[in-house]
C-alpha positions in Angstrom: -0.2 0.0 -0.3 1.0 3.1 -1.1 1.5 6.3 0.8 -0.6 9.2 0.0 1.9 12.4 -1.1 0.5 14.9 0.7 -0.5 18.0 -1.2 1.3 21.2 -1.1 -0.1 24.3 0.0 1.0 27.2 -0.8 1.8 29.7 2.0 1.5 33.3 0.2 4.5 35.6 1.8 4.8 39.6 1.6 3.5 41.6 -0.9 6.4 42.9 -2.6 6.8 46.5 -2.9 6.4 46.6 -6.7 2.6 45.3 -6.3 2.2 47.4 -3.7 3.6 50.9 -5.0 2.6 51.6 -8.3 4.8 54.8 -9.9 1.2 55.6 -12.0 -0.2 55.8 -8.6 2.3 58.1 -7.3 2.1 60.4 -9.6 -1.8 60.2 -9.8 -1.4 61.0 -6.5 0.5 64.6 -6.9 -1.6 65.1 -9.7 -4.4 65.1 -8.0 -3.1 67.6 -5.0 -1.9 69.5 -8.2 -5.0 70.4 -9.4 -6.7 71.0 -5.8 -3.6 73.4 -5.1 -4.6 75.2 -8.4 -8.1 75.8 -7.6 -7.4 77.1 -4.0 -4.9 79.8 -5.5 -8.1 80.8 -8.1 -10.1 80.8 -5.3 -8.0 82.5 -3.1 -6.3 85.0 -5.0 -10.4 86.4 -6.1 -11.0 87.2 -2.4 -11.4 91.2 -1.3 -9.6 90.7 2.0 -6.7 89.2 0.5 -6.7 91.8 -3.0 -7.3 94.9 -0.6 -3.8 94.1 1.7 -2.4 93.1 -1.7 -3.4 96.8 -3.3 -2.5 98.8 -0.4 0.8 97.4 0.1 1.4 98.1 -3.9 0.5 101.5 -3.1 2.5 101.7 -0.4 5.8 100.2 -2.2 5.1 102.7 -5.4 4.2 105.7 -3.2 7.8 105.0 -1.3 9.8 107.6 -3.8 7.2 110.4 -3.7 6.9 110.5 0.3 10.9 110.0 0.2 11.3 113.2 -2.1 8.8 115.0 0.5 10.8 113.9 3.4 14.1 114.7 1.9 13.6 118.6 0.6 15.9 120.2 2.5 18.8 117.7 0.9 20.8 117.8 -1.7 23.2 116.1 -3.4 24.3 112.6 -3.0 23.7 112.8 0.6 19.6 113.3 -0.6 20.0 110.3 -2.6 21.0 108.3 0.2 18.4 109.3 2.4 16.0 108.3 -0.1 17.7 104.9 -0.4 17.4 104.4 2.8 13.9 105.7 3.5 12.7 103.7 0.8 14.1 100.5 1.6 12.8 101.4 5.2 9.4 101.8 4.0 9.4 98.9 1.4 10.9 96.6 4.1 8.6 97.5 6.6 5.3 97.0 3.8 6.6 93.4 2.9 7.0 92.2 6.3 3.5 93.7 7.6 1.7 93.0 4.5 3.1 89.4 3.8 2.3 87.8 7.3 -1.2 89.4 7.0 -1.5 88.2 3.5 -0.1 84.5 4.5 -1.8 84.3 7.8 -5.4 85.4 6.3 -5.0 82.6 3.2 -3.3 79.6 5.4 -6.1 80.4 8.3 -9.5 80.7 6.4 -8.8 77.5 3.2 -10.4 74.7 5.1 -12.7 76.5 7.5 -14.2 78.4 4.6 -14.8 74.7 2.9 -16.2 73.1 5.9 -18.5 76.1 6.4 -19.7 75.9 2.9 -20.1 72.1 2.6 -17.7 72.4 -0.5 -15.4 69.9 1.4 -17.8 66.9 1.7 -18.0 67.1 -1.9 -14.8 67.1 -3.0 -14.1 64.1 -0.1 -16.9 61.9 -1.2 -15.0 62.2 -5.1 -12.2 59.4 -5.2 -10.0 61.9 -3.6 -7.8 61.0 -0.5 -7.8 63.1 2.6 -3.6 63.3 2.1 -4.0 64.6 -1.3 -6.6 67.1 -0.4 -4.5 68.3 2.4 -1.5 68.6 0.3 -3.3 70.5 -2.2 -4.5 73.2 -0.5 -0.9 73.6 1.4 0.3 73.8 -2.1 -2.3 76.4 -3.1 -1.6 78.7 -0.2 2.0 78.6 -1.3 0.9 79.6 -4.3 -0.6 82.4 -3.4 2.3 83.6 -1.0 5.1 83.3 -3.5 3.1 85.1 -5.8 2.3 88.1 -3.9 5.9 88.1 -2.3 6.9 88.2 -6.0 4.9 91.3 -6.6 6.0 93.4 -4.0 9.6 92.5 -4.3 9.2 93.2 -7.6 8.0 96.7 -7.0 10.5 97.4 -4.0 13.5 96.2 -6.7 12.3 99.0 -9.3 11.8 101.4 -6.6 15.9 100.9 -5.8 16.6 100.3 -9.1 15.3 103.6 -10.0 16.7 105.4 -7.3 20.8 103.9 -6.9 20.5 102.5 -10.4 22.3 99.2 -9.3 20.9 96.3 -9.7 19.8 95.0 -5.7 21.1 91.3 -5.5 21.1 92.0 -1.8 17.3 92.4 -2.0 16.5 89.0 -3.8 18.3 87.5 -1.0 16.1 88.8 1.2 13.3 88.0 -0.3 14.0 84.3 -0.3 14.7 84.4 2.8 11.5 85.9 3.7 9.7 83.4 2.0 11.1 80.4 4.5 10.2 82.7 7.0 6.4 83.0 5.9 6.5 79.1 4.9 7.0 78.3 8.9 3.9 80.8 9.7 1.6 79.6 7.1 2.3 75.9 8.4 2.0 76.6 12.0 -1.4 78.9 11.3 -2.5 76.1 8.5 -2.5 73.5 11.4 -4.3 75.5 13.5 -7.0 76.1 10.9 -7.1 72.1 10.2 -8.2 71.8 14.1 -10.8 74.8 14.1 -14.2 75.7 11.9 -13.5 79.2 12.1 -10.8 81.3 10.7 -11.1 83.8 13.9 -9.2 80.9 16.2 -6.3 80.2 13.4 -5.8 84.0 12.3 -5.0 85.0 16.1 -2.8 81.8 15.9 -0.8 82.9 13.0 -0.5 86.6 14.1 1.0 85.2 17.8 3.0 82.7 16.8 4.8 86.0 14.0 5.3 88.2 17.4 6.6 85.5 19.2 8.9 84.0 16.4 10.5 87.7 16.2 10.6 87.6 20.2 12.2 84.5 20.5 15.5 86.1 20.9 14.6 88.0 24.3 13.9 84.4 25.9 17.3 83.5 25.8 18.3 87.3 27.6 15.8 86.3 29.9 17.3 82.6 31.0 21.1 84.6 31.3 19.0 87.0 34.0 17.5 84.4 35.9 21.3 82.6 35.9 22.1 85.9 38.2 19.5 85.6 41.0 19.3 83.0 43.6 15.2 83.5 43.5 13.7 79.8 42.8 11.1 81.8 40.8 13.1 83.6 38.4 15.2 80.7 38.1 12.3 78.2 37.2 11.3 81.2 34.7 14.7 81.2 33.1 14.8 77.0 32.7 11.3 78.0 31.1 12.3 80.5 28.5 15.2 78.7 27.8 13.0 75.5 26.8 11.1 77.7 24.7 13.9 79.4 23.0 14.7 75.7 21.8 11.5 74.6 20.8 9.6 77.9 19.4 11.3 79.1 15.7 13.2 82.2 15.7 11.9 84.3 12.3 14.8 87.1 13.3 17.1 84.6 11.6 15.5 85.3 8.5 15.4 89.0 8.1 18.2 90.6 6.4 16.9 94.2 6.9 20.1 95.5 8.8 22.1 94.2 5.8 19.5 95.9 3.0 19.6 98.9 5.2 23.3 99.7 5.9 24.9 97.6 2.6 25.5 98.8 -0.8 22.1 96.9 -2.6 24.5 94.8 -4.8 26.6 93.6 -2.0 26.3 90.2 -1.2 24.7 89.0 2.4 27.4 88.7 5.7 27.6 86.1 8.1 24.6 84.1 6.6 24.3 80.2 6.0 21.8 80.5 3.6 21.8 76.6 3.0 21.3 76.0 6.9 18.9 79.0 7.2 16.6 76.9 4.1 16.9 73.6 6.1 15.7 75.4 9.6 13.1 76.9 8.3 11.4 73.9 6.3 12.1 71.5 9.2 9.2 73.7 10.8 7.5 73.8 8.2 7.1 70.0 8.1 6.3 69.6 11.9 4.1 72.4 11.1 2.3 70.3 8.3 2.9 67.3 10.0 0.3 68.8 13.3 -1.9 69.8 10.0 -2.0 66.5 8.8 -2.9 64.3 12.3 -5.2 67.0 13.4 -7.0 67.1 10.1 -7.4 62.4 9.8 -9.1 62.3 13.1 -11.7 64.5 12.4 -15.2 63.5 12.1 -16.2 65.0 8.0 
């Protein structure tokens, strides 16, 4: 009697990576995000508040030449040109900082809550659109709006400065480049608050707080140094909290080239500025802000 040969049953192994990951799906994923980003950009540029901020900033930058000419009527010669150039630089830098960050905060805080309030998000997510696609597309759209507005304001500043000094202000281009990464950090964390809110009011306040705190971060180190000179337990505790916040919070002053623009020649290279380090610094904080937004958005019931 011959023994029956046992039947060999194939045990399925782990699925190959190639079958789990399709390059076509990867491209389709980002193509969908890009489509949402372009739609967000078009809708954002139609917002009246955003247009108002942009028009005001353009008027201030464009009118800086006339304002400086009026303020320097009593000065003559090369001294007048230098004073006018410094005033134009000061006015334009302040205008770009104020209106640029207002546009960044406003658009980052309003994109997601507005679509939740209008029920548009439910229509979008009911289609074959993943939450990650939607969120990434919205963030791309916000960055397109920020870059376009910053380019317009910076371009006008560039022309005003060139018309006054007849030198290509390459230093200004570096400043605008770093300013974008400053706005990117503010945008990412404001966007995270917006993903947790049903109204744009709270994210707007949070964005302003992030921007103001980011420019005051350097003072936290001074608080820590002063606390180390006392023996009061409360002051020591405050000093430890301050140095902890100094290590955690982004220092937005690092992205400012205001001093360089005001006191160096327009075509001088930036001094003591490590651009790769600053870019990496800004990207790390921006990624952290976006990951917080991602986690918050995925936990929401929509």
